[in-house]
N, C-alpha and C positions, 0 to 999 in steps of 0.2 A: 504493500499498502504506500503511496505515494505520501512524503511528508511536508511540512509547511516549506521545509529548508531544500528539498527536491521542489519544489513547487517555482519560488522563488526563484534560483539558479537557474532552471529553463527559461522565463518568464522575463530575466536579465538577457539570457542569452536572443529571445527572439527581438528584443528591442536594440535597433544598431546604435551603435555609438556615432555619438555627436562629436564630429568634427574641426574643431576651433577655429580658425579662419589661423593665415597664421600673420604675425605679426606686423610684416613689411604690404600686408596688402590690406590690414585694418589703418594703416599710413597714410596709404594711399584712398583709399575713402573716405577717411576724416577728410582728406585737403583736400579731394573734388568736392564734398558738400560745404567744404567752408569756400573751396573759388566760387560757385554755383550759389551759395545762398545770397549775395548782393545780386543778384542780375533777379533772382526770383521773386526777391524786392521789390526790386526798380521797375519791373515789368508786371510785379501784381495786376488786374482790374485793365492792363492794356487791351487791344484789340490787335491780334495776327490778321495775315490775309495770305493767305499759299493758295498759289494757284498749282496743278497739276495735269500732265495730258492726258490723252486720251489710251494711252500705250500703258499708263502707271496701273489703269483700273483695269487693261486687260492683260494685264498680270498680275495673278494672285497673290505672291511672295510678296512682289513690292506696296502691292495696296493695303496688304498687311503686316508690311511695315510701315508704311506712312498712317493708317490708323493708328497702330501701335504709337505710336512719336505724338500724333495730333493729341489723341485722348490724357498723354503725358502732360501736354504743355496745356493743355487744358485745367487738368488734376492742381496744376499752380495756380489757378486763378487766373491765365491768362483766354481773354476773350478770343473763337475763333471764326475765321470766315472761310470758307473753301468755297473757290474757283474751279470749276473743271473741266477740260476740253472733250472733243470727243469725235477729233477726224476720226480715227484708225475705224472707229465702229458706224459713220456715214459711209465710208468709200466701202464697209464691207457688205451695209443696205444695199447699198446700190451695185456691186458686185451681184449679189445675189440679183437682182431684176434688173439684169444689162442695161445700166445707165451709164452713160458717160458721164464723168466730169467733166463742164468747163468754166476755166479763171479768166481770168483778166488783170491783168497786176500784180497777179499773185490771192487774187478774192477772188474766194468760190460765189460762179450764179448760180443762185436757188429760184428754181422753176416748182410748180408746183408738185412733179414728181419724185423733185430732190427733197424738197419740202418736208415732206411725207416719212421719209427713209432723214431728215432733221430731229424732227419728231422724236421715233422712235428708236433713234440712237442715241439722246439724251435723256428719255423717261428710262432706257435700259440703263443706261451709266448710275445715271443718280440712285436708281435704286439698287444695284450694284454695290454704291458707297453705303447705302443706309443698312444694308446688310449685312458688309463689313463690319460694319462699327456697334449693331445687335449682336453677336456673335458672343461679347463677356469677354475677348479675347483671351481666352484660354490660355497657361501654358506660359504665360508671361507675364515681366513684374504687371501689367497693368489687368491681371486675371480679377474677374465680377465686375469692370467700374463699368459707371452706367451713363452713358455719353448719350444723351438725347440729340438729335439732328432736327432738325427743321427747314424744308424747303418752301419757294414758294413764286408767285408772282414779285417779286422784287424789282423786277428790272422793266420799264418802257423802252419800248422801240421805236423807230419811226425807219422809213423807208430810205435806202443809201441814194437809189434812184437811178436817173443817167448819167455815166460818165464814158467820157468821150465819144459817145454813140451807143454804149451799151448799156441794155436794164439790168438792172440786175437782179430785177422781180422782188423775192421774197429773201435777198440778203440786207441786213438792215446795222443801224447807227443806234449808240443806249441814247435816248432820250432823257432819260434821270433815272435815277436807283432813288428806291425809299428808303431815305436811310433812318429817317423814323423809325416805322417799322424796323429795322432792322437790328437796329438799338434796341428795341423794348425786346425783343427775342434773344439779344445778348444778356441783356440783364438779367434774366429770368436763370441764366445758366444753360442755351441751348449752343451748338455750334450749330454758324449760319451756313449752306449749303447752296452755292449759286450755279444754276447753271450757262451754260452760253447760248440762252433764247429767251426773245423780248415778246414781247406783246403789245402792239399798239394801242389807242384810247378807243378805236373800235373792235378790238377784240382779233385781230390779223397776229399773223405770229412771224417772225422774222428771224434767221439765220441770224448770229453775231458770232465778233471773235473775240476768241479768250481772252484776249491781251487788254481789247478795250473794255470789257468787262471786271476785267484788273484793274484795269486804269480808274474807273469811276466809281468800282467800292473803295477803292483807297484814296479816292478824293471825298468822298459823299463821310471817311469813316475818321480824319486828321492828317492826309497823307505821309509820305515813307518814302523809304527809298528799296529798289530793286537789290538782288543779292543772283549775280548770274548761276545759272544752274551747269553751267563749263567745270565750278570747281569740282572735285571729287575727289574725298565726301566732299557731299556740301553739307555746310554747317549754317543752321538757321541764324543764329547770331555771331560775328566775325566777334566780338567780344565776348561773346561768351559761350567758347566749343563745347561745354557740356549739354547742349541739348544737341545731337548731333541727326540732321533725317536721315540720309542714308546717300549711296553716292549715282543719286541720278542719272548723271552724264547727260545726255542726249536728250533725255525725256522730256525737258521743260517745265521741271519741279519752280517756282521762280515765291520770291519770299517779300514781301512787304510789311515791316513793325510799323504802329501808329502813336 
């Protein structure tokens, strides 16, 4: 019959020993925390606008890394506005439907058929981003985090019109961004997600440039400066390399701080 001593010995064997971190690792961690603390204090309550290309969303690994780091930034009390691109998703849908892309001076001409691809691509991309934020980030430092994402008709657009005799149809420009609504959502603790698509006051949809959308979002939330995505790895703050996004290379990730 097992005795209490035998039971205690078996229990002790079943519990894995806890390995204490090396003194050097603890020292590095403390130094990192001390260097990060002033910047966490400095940017608490400020707004960051991050834009990223559709290629990031198409790559599940990259998207999850982006979501993990964005969630970390949000957990520090920093307000986040995300602006996504959707060019590869649009081109994939056009290819499936046998549509040829038309461009003038690098700007896509969006007719009715292409507009349907744009709407579908933006919706699919937005849903993929929201799904990534909804998975609870298992097996990461942000496990069980509850980051809520809000998207909406924050952007009012207008037609680009006819330039050099070319009618751009449903390709548009940003007329205005609803700064008050964005600020209200941010103040409630949500992350704002903005798509490169806008509506006119009459409800007509327009395909917008991702870069014009982020510039408009930047201007209505206080201004800021871009960091080049050509840096690898890309740091969100050159003065605070403790907040590391990832080496996005040519994927078009850009950052603006307010």
